FINU-963446 format. One record per residue: x, y, z of N, C-alpha, C, O in turn. Coordinates in steps of 0.1 Angstrom, whole numbers, padded with zeros to 4 digits, m for minus. Layout:
+-------+-------+-------+-------+-------+-------+-------+-------+-------+-------+-------+-------+
!   nxx !   nyy !   nzz !  caxx !  cayy !  cazz !   cxx !   cyy !   czz !   oxx !   oyy !   ozz !
+-------+-------+-------+-------+-------+-------+-------+-------+-------+-------+-------+-------+
!     X !     Y !     Z !     X !     Y !     Z !     X !     Y !     Z !     X !     Y !     Z !
...
+-------+-------+-------+-------+-------+-------+-------+-------+-------+-------+-------+-------+
//
This chain:
+-------+-------+-------+-------+-------+-------+-------+-------+-------+-------+-------+-------+
!   nxx !   nyy !   nzz !  caxx !  cayy !  cazz !   cxx !   cyy !   czz !   oxx !   oyy !   ozz !
+-------+-------+-------+-------+-------+-------+-------+-------+-------+-------+-------+-------+
!  0035 !  0065 ! m0087 !  0038 !  0075 ! m0078 !  0045 !  0065 ! m0066 !  0051 !  0069 ! m0056 !
!  0044 !  0054 ! m0068 !  0051 !  0046 ! m0058 !  0056 !  0031 ! m0067 !  0051 !  0026 ! m0077 !
!  0069 !  0028 ! m0057 !  0074 !  0017 ! m0063 !  0069 !  0003 ! m0059 !  0058 !  0005 ! m0052 !
!  0072 ! m0012 ! m0061 !  0075 ! m0022 ! m0057 !  0071 ! m0025 ! m0045 !  0061 ! m0029 ! m0041 !
!  0081 ! m0020 ! m0040 !  0084 ! m0023 ! m0025 !  0069 ! m0019 ! m0017 !  0063 ! m0026 ! m0009 !
!  0067 ! m0004 ! m0022 !  0059 !  0001 ! m0012 !  0043 ! m0008 ! m0017 !  0034 ! m0010 ! m0009 !
!  0041 ! m0013 ! m0029 !  0029 ! m0018 ! m0035 !  0031 ! m0031 ! m0023 !  0023 ! m0035 ! m0014 !
!  0040 ! m0034 ! m0025 !  0041 ! m0048 ! m0018 !  0040 ! m0048 ! m0001 !  0037 ! m0058 !  0006 !
!  0043 ! m0034 !  0003 !  0043 ! m0035 !  0022 !  0028 ! m0031 !  0020 !  0021 ! m0039 !  0026 !
!  0022 ! m0023 !  0013 !  0011 ! m0020 !  0017 !  0002 ! m0032 !  0012 ! m0008 ! m0031 !  0018 !
!  0000 ! m0045 !  0002 ! m0004 ! m0056 !  0002 ! m0001 ! m0063 !  0018 ! m0009 ! m0061 !  0026 !
!  0009 ! m0069 !  0021 !  0010 ! m0073 !  0035 !  0007 ! m0068 !  0044 !  0005 ! m0077 !  0052 !
!  0004 ! m0058 !  0047 ! m0004 ! m0049 !  0059 ! m0016 ! m0048 !  0058 ! m0023 ! m0050 !  0069 !
! m0024 ! m0044 !  0041 ! m0036 ! m0047 !  0043 ! m0042 ! m0064 !  0048 ! m0051 ! m0067 !  0055 !
! m0032 ! m0072 !  0038 ! m0041 ! m0090 !  0044 ! m0036 ! m0086 !  0062 ! m0046 ! m0088 !  0069 !
! m0024 ! m0082 !  0070 ! m0026 ! m0084 !  0085 ! m0036 ! m0079 !  0086 ! m0044 ! m0088 !  0089 !
! m0041 ! m0066 !  0085 ! m0059 ! m0060 !  0091 ! m0066 ! m0065 !  0085 ! m0078 ! m0060 !  0086 !
! m0065 ! m0074 !  0077 ! m0080 ! m0083 !  0074 ! m0083 ! m0091 !  0086 ! m0094 ! m0092 !  0091 !
! m0071 ! m0098 !  0089 ! m0077 ! m0108 !  0097 ! m0071 ! m0103 !  0112 ! m0070 ! m0111 !  0121 !
! m0067 ! m0086 !  0116 ! m0064 ! m0087 !  0128 ! m0078 ! m0088 !  0141 ! m0090 ! m0084 !  0141 !
! m0070 ! m0095 !  0148 ! m0080 ! m0099 !  0164 ! m0070 ! m0094 !  0171 ! m0068 ! m0104 !  0177 !
! m0063 ! m0086 !  0174 ! m0053 ! m0083 !  0188 ! m0041 ! m0089 !  0187 ! m0033 ! m0088 !  0197 !
! m0038 ! m0095 !  0174 ! m0025 ! m0104 !  0174 ! m0029 ! m0122 !  0179 ! m0020 ! m0130 !  0182 !
! m0040 ! m0124 !  0178 ! m0042 ! m0135 !  0179 ! m0038 ! m0146 !  0166 ! m0031 ! m0156 !  0165 !
! m0044 ! m0139 !  0157 ! m0040 ! m0144 !  0140 ! m0027 ! m0143 !  0133 ! m0028 ! m0136 !  0122 !
! m0017 ! m0148 !  0137 ! m0006 ! m0143 !  0128 ! m0006 ! m0155 !  0114 ! m0010 ! m0167 !  0114 !
!  0000 ! m0148 !  0105 !  0004 ! m0152 !  0091 !  0015 ! m0152 !  0090 !  0022 ! m0142 !  0094 !
!  0024 ! m0166 !  0082 !  0035 ! m0166 !  0075 !  0032 ! m0155 !  0067 !  0021 ! m0151 !  0063 !
!  0050 ! m0149 !  0062 !  0051 ! m0147 !  0051 !  0045 ! m0155 !  0037 !  0036 ! m0150 !  0030 !
!  0049 ! m0165 !  0036 !  0038 ! m0177 !  0027 !  0022 ! m0170 !  0025 !  0018 ! m0165 !  0014 !
!  0015 ! m0173 !  0037 !  0002 ! m0169 !  0037 ! m0001 ! m0155 !  0032 ! m0011 ! m0150 !  0026 !
!  0011 ! m0149 !  0035 !  0008 ! m0131 !  0030 !  0005 ! m0132 !  0013 ! m0004 ! m0128 !  0006 !
!  0019 ! m0140 !  0010 !  0025 ! m0142 ! m0006 !  0012 ! m0144 ! m0014 !  0006 ! m0136 ! m0023 !
!  0007 ! m0158 ! m0008 ! m0001 ! m0165 ! m0017 ! m0012 ! m0156 ! m0016 ! m0015 ! m0148 ! m0025 !
! m0017 ! m0155 ! m0006 ! m0033 ! m0145 ! m0008 ! m0033 ! m0132 ! m0015 ! m0044 ! m0128 ! m0018 !
! m0022 ! m0125 ! m0019 ! m0019 ! m0115 ! m0031 ! m0016 ! m0120 ! m0038 ! m0022 ! m0115 ! m0047 !
! m0011 ! m0127 ! m0041 !  0000 ! m0133 ! m0054 !  0011 ! m0126 ! m0055 !  0014 ! m0117 ! m0063 !
!  0018 ! m0133 ! m0045 !  0036 ! m0120 ! m0049 !  0043 ! m0136 ! m0044 !  0040 ! m0147 ! m0041 !
!  0053 ! m0128 ! m0047 !  0069 ! m0139 ! m0044 !  0072 ! m0143 ! m0027 !  0078 ! m0137 ! m0019 !
!  0068 ! m0153 ! m0026 !  0075 ! m0153 ! m0010 !  0084 ! m0146 ! m0007 !  0082 ! m0138 !  0001 !
!  0098 ! m0147 ! m0014 !  0111 ! m0145 ! m0005 !  0107 ! m0124 ! m0014 !  0117 ! m0123 ! m0022 !
!  0103 ! m0118 ! m0014 !  0100 ! m0105 ! m0018 !  0093 ! m0102 ! m0004 !  0097 ! m0094 !  0004 !
!  0084 ! m0109 ! m0005 !  0074 ! m0105 !  0010 !  0080 ! m0108 !  0020 !  0076 ! m0101 !  0030 !
!  0090 ! m0117 !  0022 !  0098 ! m0119 !  0033 !  0105 ! m0110 !  0036 !  0105 ! m0110 !  0049 !
!  0112 ! m0101 !  0032 !  0124 ! m0091 !  0028 !  0113 ! m0082 !  0033 !  0114 ! m0080 !  0045 !
!  0104 ! m0077 !  0027 !  0094 ! m0065 !  0033 !  0091 ! m0065 !  0046 !  0093 ! m0056 !  0054 !
!  0084 ! m0081 !  0050 !  0079 ! m0084 !  0064 !  0092 ! m0080 !  0074 !  0090 ! m0075 !  0085 !
!  0101 ! m0082 !  0070 !  0116 ! m0074 !  0076 !  0116 ! m0064 !  0082 !  0117 ! m0061 !  0094 !
!  0116 ! m0057 !  0066 !  0114 ! m0044 !  0070 !  0104 ! m0037 !  0077 !  0107 ! m0026 !  0082 !
!  0092 ! m0040 !  0078 !  0080 ! m0036 !  0082 !  0081 ! m0041 !  0097 !  0074 ! m0035 !  0104 !
!  0090 ! m0052 !  0103 !  0092 ! m0055 !  0115 !  0101 ! m0042 !  0125 !  0098 ! m0037 !  0135 !
!  0112 ! m0041 !  0115 !  0125 ! m0032 !  0118 !  0112 ! m0018 !  0122 !  0111 ! m0012 !  0132 !
!  0109 ! m0018 !  0117 !  0102 !  0000 !  0118 !  0087 ! m0004 !  0126 !  0077 !  0002 !  0123 !
!  0088 ! m0014 !  0137 !  0077 ! m0015 !  0144 !  0062 ! m0015 !  0142 !  0053 ! m0012 !  0149 !
!  0063 ! m0021 !  0126 !  0045 ! m0019 !  0124 !  0041 ! m0033 !  0125 !  0031 ! m0034 !  0131 !
!  0047 ! m0043 !  0121 !  0041 ! m0056 !  0125 !  0053 ! m0061 !  0133 !  0065 ! m0058 !  0132 !
!  0047 ! m0069 !  0139 !  0054 ! m0085 !  0150 !  0057 ! m0096 !  0148 !  0047 ! m0104 !  0149 !
!  0067 ! m0102 !  0145 !  0065 ! m0118 !  0144 !  0070 ! m0125 !  0149 !  0078 ! m0121 !  0157 !
!  0067 ! m0139 !  0149 !  0078 ! m0148 !  0158 !  0082 ! m0159 !  0149 !  0076 ! m0160 !  0139 !
!  0092 ! m0166 !  0153 !  0095 ! m0177 !  0146 !  0089 ! m0188 !  0149 !  0083 ! m0189 !  0160 !
!  0089 ! m0201 !  0139 !  0087 ! m0215 !  0144 !  0068 ! m0220 !  0142 !  0059 ! m0218 !  0135 !
!  0071 ! m0226 !  0150 !  0055 ! m0232 !  0147 !  0045 ! m0226 !  0153 !  0045 ! m0228 !  0166 !
!  0036 ! m0219 !  0149 !  0020 ! m0214 !  0157 !  0030 ! m0201 !  0152 !  0022 ! m0192 !  0152 !
!  0039 ! m0197 !  0150 !  0046 ! m0180 !  0146 !  0039 ! m0173 !  0137 !  0027 ! m0175 !  0136 !
!  0046 ! m0167 !  0132 !  0041 ! m0153 !  0114 !  0040 ! m0141 !  0122 !  0047 ! m0140 !  0132 !
!  0031 ! m0133 !  0117 !  0033 ! m0119 !  0118 !  0018 ! m0115 !  0121 !  0007 ! m0119 !  0117 !
!  0022 ! m0105 !  0129 !  0008 ! m0099 !  0133 !  0010 ! m0084 !  0133 !  0022 ! m0081 !  0136 !
!  0001 ! m0075 !  0131 !  0001 ! m0058 !  0131 !  0006 ! m0058 !  0149 !  0001 ! m0063 !  0158 !
!  0015 ! m0051 !  0148 !  0023 ! m0042 !  0160 !  0011 ! m0037 !  0171 !  0008 ! m0040 !  0183 !
!  0006 ! m0027 !  0160 ! m0006 ! m0018 !  0165 ! m0019 ! m0025 !  0162 ! m0020 ! m0035 !  0156 !
! m0029 ! m0015 !  0167 ! m0046 ! m0015 !  0160 ! m0041 ! m0011 !  0144 ! m0031 ! m0004 !  0142 !
! m0048 ! m0015 !  0136 ! m0050 ! m0012 !  0123 ! m0057 !  0000 !  0122 ! m0059 !  0002 !  0110 !
! m0064 !  0013 !  0130 ! m0070 !  0024 !  0130 ! m0058 !  0032 !  0131 ! m0056 !  0044 !  0127 !
! m0047 !  0021 !  0138 ! m0035 !  0035 !  0143 ! m0024 !  0035 !  0133 ! m0015 !  0043 !  0136 !
! m0024 !  0030 !  0123 ! m0011 !  0026 !  0112 ! m0023 !  0032 !  0100 ! m0033 !  0028 !  0095 !
! m0015 !  0044 !  0098 ! m0016 !  0054 !  0084 ! m0009 !  0046 !  0070 ! m0002 !  0036 !  0070 !
! m0012 !  0050 !  0062 ! m0006 !  0048 !  0052 !  0005 !  0049 !  0049 !  0012 !  0040 !  0045 !
!  0009 !  0065 !  0052 !  0022 !  0071 !  0051 !  0035 !  0066 !  0057 !  0046 !  0068 !  0053 !
!  0030 !  0059 !  0072 !  0040 !  0050 !  0078 !  0044 !  0043 !  0067 !  0056 !  0044 !  0064 !
!  0037 !  0035 !  0060 !  0045 !  0027 !  0053 !  0050 !  0032 !  0037 !  0058 !  0026 !  0030 !
!  0046 !  0040 !  0035 !  0052 !  0047 !  0027 !  0062 !  0052 !  0024 !  0068 !  0053 !  0013 !
!  0063 !  0057 !  0035 !  0080 !  0068 !  0041 !  0091 !  0056 !  0044 !  0103 !  0059 !  0042 !
!  0088 !  0045 !  0047 !  0093 !  0033 !  0049 !  0105 !  0032 !  0037 !  0117 !  0031 !  0038 !
!  0095 !  0031 !  0021 !  0104 !  0028 !  0011 !  0104 !  0039 !  0000 !  0109 !  0036 ! m0011 !
!  0099 !  0049 !  0002 !  0097 !  0062 ! m0005 !  0102 !  0077 ! m0003 !  0099 !  0084 !  0007 !
!  0108 !  0081 ! m0012 !  0113 !  0098 ! m0007 !  0109 !  0103 ! m0007 !  0107 !  0104 ! m0019 !
!  0100 !  0114 !  0001 !  0094 !  0124 ! m0003 !  0100 !  0137 ! m0011 !  0110 !  0143 ! m0011 !
!  0087 !  0140 ! m0020 !  0096 !  0152 ! m0030 !  0092 !  0162 ! m0025 !  0080 !  0165 ! m0024 !
!  0101 !  0169 ! m0020 !  0094 !  0185 ! m0016 !  0100 !  0198 ! m0025 !  0098 !  0210 ! m0023 !
!  0106 !  0193 ! m0033 !  0112 !  0199 ! m0042 !  0098 !  0205 ! m0047 !  0087 !  0201 ! m0047 !
!  0106 !  0224 ! m0052 !  0098 !  0233 ! m0062 !  0101 !  0230 ! m0073 !  0095 !  0238 ! m0081 !
!  0107 !  0224 ! m0078 !  0110 !  0227 ! m0091 !  0101 !  0220 ! m0099 !  0099 !  0208 ! m0100 !
!  0096 !  0229 ! m0105 !  0089 !  0224 ! m0117 !  0094 !  0214 ! m0123 !  0107 !  0214 ! m0123 !
!  0086 !  0201 ! m0131 !  0093 !  0191 ! m0135 !  0090 !  0192 ! m0151 !  0094 !  0183 ! m0158 !
!  0083 !  0204 ! m0157 !  0081 !  0206 ! m0167 !  0088 !  0218 ! m0177 !  0089 !  0219 ! m0189 !
!  0091 !  0226 ! m0168 !  0097 !  0243 ! m0170 !  0112 !  0240 ! m0173 !  0119 !  0244 ! m0182 !
!  0116 !  0230 ! m0159 !  0129 !  0238 ! m0162 !  0135 !  0246 ! m0147 !  0146 !  0246 ! m0143 !
!  0124 !  0254 ! m0143 !  0133 !  0268 ! m0132 !  0120 !  0258 ! m0121 !  0116 !  0247 ! m0120 !
!  0117 !  0275 ! m0114 !  0111 !  0270 ! m0104 !  0100 !  0274 ! m0103 !  0097 !  0285 ! m0106 !
!  0092 !  0263 ! m0099 !  0075 !  0269 ! m0101 !  0070 !  0279 ! m0092 !  0070 !  0273 ! m0081 !
!  0065 !  0289 ! m0091 !  0060 !  0297 ! m0082 !  0065 !  0314 ! m0078 !  0059 !  0324 ! m0073 !
!  0080 !  0311 ! m0085 !  0085 !  0324 ! m0088 !  0080 !  0327 ! m0104 !  0084 !  0321 ! m0114 !
!  0071 !  0338 ! m0102 !  0070 !  0344 ! m0116 !  0059 !  0337 ! m0118 !  0054 !  0331 ! m0108 !
!  0050 !  0335 ! m0132 !  0040 !  0326 ! m0135 !  0043 !  0313 ! m0135 !  0052 !  0307 ! m0140 !
!  0034 !  0307 ! m0128 !  0031 !  0290 ! m0130 !  0032 !  0286 ! m0141 !  0031 !  0293 ! m0152 !
!  0034 !  0274 ! m0140 !  0036 !  0268 ! m0156 !  0017 !  0264 ! m0160 !  0006 !  0264 ! m0154 !
!  0021 !  0263 ! m0167 !  0005 !  0258 ! m0175 !  0000 !  0246 ! m0169 ! m0012 !  0243 ! m0169 !
!  0007 !  0238 ! m0164 ! m0001 !  0227 ! m0155 !  0000 !  0231 ! m0136 ! m0006 !  0226 ! m0127 !
!  0005 !  0236 ! m0136 !  0007 !  0241 ! m0122 ! m0003 !  0236 ! m0110 !  0001 !  0227 ! m0102 !
! m0018 !  0243 ! m0111 ! m0031 !  0243 ! m0101 ! m0030 !  0223 ! m0104 ! m0028 !  0214 ! m0096 !
! m0031 !  0222 ! m0114 ! m0033 !  0202 ! m0112 ! m0021 !  0193 ! m0108 ! m0024 !  0181 ! m0109 !
! m0012 !  0197 ! m0105 !  0002 !  0190 ! m0101 !  0002 !  0189 ! m0086 !  0005 !  0179 ! m0079 !
! m0006 !  0206 ! m0080 ! m0006 !  0211 ! m0071 ! m0014 !  0202 ! m0064 ! m0010 !  0197 ! m0053 !
! m0031 !  0198 ! m0070 ! m0042 !  0189 ! m0065 ! m0038 !  0178 ! m0066 ! m0044 !  0171 ! m0058 !
! m0031 !  0173 ! m0073 ! m0029 !  0154 ! m0074 ! m0021 !  0157 ! m0063 ! m0026 !  0152 ! m0054 !
! m0008 !  0163 ! m0059 ! m0003 !  0161 ! m0043 ! m0010 !  0166 ! m0032 ! m0006 !  0165 ! m0021 !
! m0019 !  0171 ! m0036 ! m0029 !  0178 ! m0023 ! m0036 !  0160 ! m0020 ! m0034 !  0154 ! m0010 !
! m0041 !  0155 ! m0028 ! m0049 !  0145 ! m0028 ! m0043 !  0132 ! m0026 ! m0050 !  0122 ! m0026 !
! m0028 !  0130 ! m0025 ! m0022 !  0120 ! m0022 ! m0015 !  0120 ! m0009 ! m0014 !  0110 ! m0002 !
! m0012 !  0130 ! m0006 ! m0009 !  0136 !  0006 ! m0024 !  0131 !  0017 ! m0023 !  0124 !  0027 !
! m0034 !  0136 !  0013 ! m0045 !  0135 !  0023 ! m0048 !  0119 !  0023 ! m0050 !  0113 !  0034 !
! m0047 !  0113 !  0012 ! m0048 !  0097 !  0010 ! m0041 !  0091 !  0019 ! m0048 !  0082 !  0026 !
! m0023 !  0095 !  0024 ! m0014 !  0090 !  0027 ! m0012 !  0093 !  0039 ! m0003 !  0087 !  0045 !
! m0020 !  0104 !  0046 ! m0019 !  0106 !  0062 ! m0033 !  0106 !  0065 ! m0036 !  0109 !  0077 !
! m0041 !  0104 !  0059 ! m0058 !  0103 !  0068 ! m0063 !  0087 !  0066 ! m0072 !  0083 !  0074 !
! m0057 !  0078 !  0056 ! m0060 !  0065 !  0056 ! m0053 !  0057 !  0065 ! m0041 !  0056 !  0066 !
! m0061 !  0052 !  0070 ! m0056 !  0043 !  0081 ! m0061 !  0025 !  0074 ! m0069 !  0024 !  0065 !
! m0054 !  0014 !  0080 ! m0051 !  0001 !  0076 ! m0065 ! m0003 !  0082 ! m0070 ! m0015 !  0081 !
! m0070 !  0006 !  0087 ! m0085 ! m0002 !  0094 ! m0093 ! m0001 !  0085 ! m0103 ! m0007 !  0089 !
! m0097 !  0002 !  0075 ! m0101 !  0004 !  0064 ! m0102 ! m0012 !  0055 ! m0112 ! m0016 !  0049 !
! m0091 ! m0018 !  0056 ! m0093 ! m0031 !  0050 ! m0098 ! m0043 !  0063 ! m0101 ! m0055 !  0061 !
! m0096 ! m0037 !  0076 ! m0102 ! m0044 !  0086 ! m0117 ! m0044 !  0086 ! m0123 ! m0055 !  0087 !
! m0121 ! m0035 !  0085 ! m0134 ! m0034 !  0084 ! m0141 ! m0038 !  0072 ! m0150 ! m0046 !  0074 !
! m0138 ! m0034 !  0057 ! m0140 ! m0043 !  0043 ! m0143 ! m0059 !  0047 ! m0153 ! m0065 !  0044 !
! m0134 ! m0063 !  0051 ! m0132 ! m0079 !  0057 ! m0140 ! m0086 !  0063 ! m0148 ! m0094 !  0058 !
! m0138 ! m0081 !  0081 ! m0145 ! m0089 !  0087 ! m0159 ! m0080 !  0090 ! m0169 ! m0086 !  0095 !
! m0160 ! m0067 !  0086 ! m0173 ! m0062 !  0087 ! m0185 ! m0062 !  0073 ! m0197 ! m0064 !  0071 !
! m0177 ! m0061 !  0067 ! m0183 ! m0062 !  0050 ! m0185 ! m0070 !  0048 ! m0197 ! m0071 !  0044 !
! m0179 ! m0078 !  0047 ! m0173 ! m0091 !  0035 ! m0169 ! m0093 !  0031 ! m0169 ! m0104 !  0027 !
! m0162 ! m0084 !  0026 ! m0154 ! m0080 !  0012 ! m0141 ! m0090 !  0009 ! m0131 ! m0090 !  0016 !
! m0142 ! m0096 !  0001 ! m0129 ! m0104 !  0001 ! m0121 ! m0100 ! m0015 ! m0127 ! m0100 ! m0026 !
! m0105 ! m0098 ! m0014 ! m0098 ! m0099 ! m0022 ! m0106 ! m0109 ! m0037 ! m0115 ! m0118 ! m0036 !
! m0100 ! m0104 ! m0048 ! m0103 ! m0114 ! m0058 ! m0091 ! m0123 ! m0060 ! m0079 ! m0119 ! m0060 !
! m0094 ! m0138 ! m0061 ! m0083 ! m0145 ! m0063 ! m0075 ! m0144 ! m0078 ! m0081 ! m0139 ! m0088 !
! m0062 ! m0150 ! m0079 ! m0065 ! m0148 ! m0094 ! m0067 ! m0155 ! m0100 ! m0061 ! m0155 ! m0111 !
! m0077 ! m0167 ! m0099 ! m0080 ! m0179 ! m0103 ! m0090 ! m0169 ! m0111 ! m0089 ! m0165 ! m0122 !
! m0100 ! m0165 ! m0101 ! m0113 ! m0156 ! m0103 ! m0110 ! m0144 ! m0115 ! m0117 ! m0140 ! m0124 !
! m0095 ! m0138 ! m0111 ! m0094 ! m0125 ! m0121 ! m0093 ! m0133 ! m0132 ! m0100 ! m0130 ! m0141 !
! m0085 ! m0144 ! m0134 ! m0085 ! m0152 ! m0146 ! m0098 ! m0157 ! m0156 ! m0099 ! m0156 ! m0168 !
! m0104 ! m0160 ! m0150 ! m0120 ! m0159 ! m0158 ! m0125 ! m0147 ! m0159 ! m0124 ! m0142 ! m0170 !
! m0130 ! m0139 ! m0151 ! m0132 ! m0124 ! m0154 ! m0128 ! m0116 ! m0164 ! m0136 ! m0111 ! m0172 !
! m0110 ! m0113 ! m0164 ! m0108 ! m0107 ! m0173 ! m0098 ! m0117 ! m0188 ! m0091 ! m0113 ! m0198 !
! m0101 ! m0130 ! m0184 ! m0094 ! m0138 ! m0196 ! m0074 ! m0138 ! m0191 ! m0066 ! m0143 ! m0199 !
! m0071 ! m0134 ! m0181 ! m0057 ! m0132 ! m0176 ! m0056 ! m0127 ! m0162 ! m0063 ! m0120 ! m0156 !
! m0045 ! m0132 ! m0159 ! m0040 ! m0129 ! m0144 ! m0036 ! m0113 ! m0142 ! m0031 ! m0107 ! m0151 !
! m0039 ! m0108 ! m0132 ! m0042 ! m0093 ! m0131 ! m0023 ! m0094 ! m0125 ! m0019 ! m0101 ! m0116 !
! m0016 ! m0082 ! m0135 !  0001 ! m0082 ! m0124 !  0000 ! m0072 ! m0120 !  0010 ! m0066 ! m0122 !
! m0009 ! m0066 ! m0114 ! m0005 ! m0053 ! m0104 ! m0015 ! m0051 ! m0095 ! m0027 ! m0053 ! m0100 !
! m0012 ! m0047 ! m0082 ! m0026 ! m0043 ! m0076 ! m0031 ! m0025 ! m0077 ! m0038 ! m0021 ! m0068 !
! m0028 ! m0019 ! m0085 ! m0024 ! m0008 ! m0089 ! m0038 ! m0002 ! m0093 ! m0042 ! m0008 ! m0103 !
! m0046 !  0007 ! m0090 ! m0060 !  0009 ! m0094 ! m0059 !  0016 ! m0108 ! m0053 !  0026 ! m0111 !
! m0066 !  0007 ! m0116 ! m0067 !  0009 ! m0135 ! m0066 !  0023 ! m0135 ! m0070 !  0030 ! m0125 !
! m0062 !  0028 ! m0144 ! m0060 !  0042 ! m0150 ! m0074 !  0046 ! m0160 ! m0078 !  0039 ! m0170 !
! m0079 !  0057 ! m0155 ! m0092 !  0061 ! m0161 ! m0096 !  0063 ! m0174 ! m0097 !  0075 ! m0175 !
! m0098 !  0057 ! m0183 ! m0100 !  0062 ! m0194 ! m0100 !  0075 ! m0202 ! m0109 !  0084 ! m0200 !
! m0090 !  0077 ! m0210 ! m0088 !  0093 ! m0210 ! m0099 !  0097 ! m0224 ! m0102 !  0090 ! m0233 !
! m0102 !  0112 ! m0221 ! m0115 !  0115 ! m0230 ! m0107 !  0122 ! m0244 ! m0101 !  0132 ! m0245 !
! m0111 !  0115 ! m0252 ! m0106 !  0125 ! m0267 ! m0111 !  0141 ! m0266 ! m0109 !  0148 ! m0276 !
+-------+-------+-------+-------+-------+-------+-------+-------+-------+-------+-------+-------+
//
C-alpha cells in the first residue's frame, strides 16, 4: 500500500516521536537509521524531504540533529504518506477494466471500498503521538535486529506488518 520511501519516513518520524520532549532531544540521521535498522544515506535523504515539508527541524554540527517540528499529536501519518505517495482517487475498477459503480459493481467492489475506508481512516486519524505514548508512557521498545534474529532465527527485512494467514 506504500513504498520504501514512505516506510522509511514513517520509521524516522516514529523514532523522533518516541523521544519527543519539545525539541530538546535531537537525533542524527545515523542514530535514527541504527535504531530502525535502515541505511543512513537513505534516512538522511528522507529527513531532508521531511524538513522541507516542515515536519521535522534539523540543525547541523555538534549537538545538532533532528526533532519533530510540532508535537507528535499534531502530525498525522497522512502528512508523511502524502509526501511520498500519490493518492489514487480513480474510480477505475482494477479487475474489470471498466468503471466500477456504473451499472453493477465488480465482484469485490465492496471489499475494496472497505479496505480504502480503513486505510483512509488510519492515515487521517492516526498521529505520531501513538509512538510517543508507547515509548515514554507505556515503556514499549521496538525489537532490535539482534533480538529479532534470536526470536525468528533471521533478521526482519521490512517494518510492514505481517500478512495474516489465509484460510483455506
